N, C-alpha and C positions, 0 to 999 in steps of 0.2 A: 523440551520446552516448546510451548505453543506460541505461535506468532501469527501475525496478519500480514498479508500482502495487499497493498493498495496498487491496483493496476492503473497504469498511466498510458496515454495514447502515444507518447513519444519520449525520447530520452530527455529532451528539454523540459517537458512537463514533469517528468520524474525528478529532475534536478530542482525545479522550482518547488515541488512538493516536499522534497527532503529538506531544502533550505528553510521553508516555512515551519516545518516540524522542529528542526534544530533550533530555530529562533524561539520556539515555544518551550524549549528544554526537553524535547522528546528525541531520543536517539533513533536515527533512521539510516537505513542502508539501501542504496540503489543496486538492483540486480536485474538481469534479463528474466522476464517472466518464464516460468516453466511451460513447456509446450502444451501441457494438459489444460492450462488456463489462458494461454495467449490468444486463442481464437484465431482471427484472421491476421496474417502477417506476424511480424515480431513486435513485441511490446516490452516495456520495462515496468518494473514494479518497485515499490518502496516497502521495505520490510521493517515492521515495528513489533515490539513485544506486545503480548496479549494485554498486559495491564495498562497500556497507553492508548487503546483504541478510542475511548470516549473523548479524551483530551485532544487526540489527533484530529478527530472529526470536527471538533469545535475550532481548532486552530486553522484547519483547511477551509472551513466555512468563512471564518473571518478574513482569510487571505483570498477568498473567491477562487478557490482551487478544489472544486467538488470532485471527489473520486469517481472514476468511471465504473469500477467494480472493486469489491473487497472480498478476499478469500481468507479462510482460516485453515491452518493445518489440522489434519485429523491424526489420531493415534497411529494409523498405519502409514503415515507419510503422504497421503493424498490430500487434496484440497477440496473444500466445500465453500460455495459462495455464501456470503452473509447478506441478508436483506437489510438495507439501510432505511 
């Protein structure tokens, strides 16, 4: 199954992001960002199903929680950044 990772700058920001998505009816799970996408230091991500991306971006915009970066899984298990 394909999914998106919304990269957040901190655990608190990831918690706020997940809460905003849950309020919008979008299932979201917080996890530590994989090392391949974390960049500098450690970060946390919010994982959502592929079918929820458009609604998630609208919900986050309304909540003034713009994503730092968004990645999609590829067929081989790696990640590719999505241009927003």
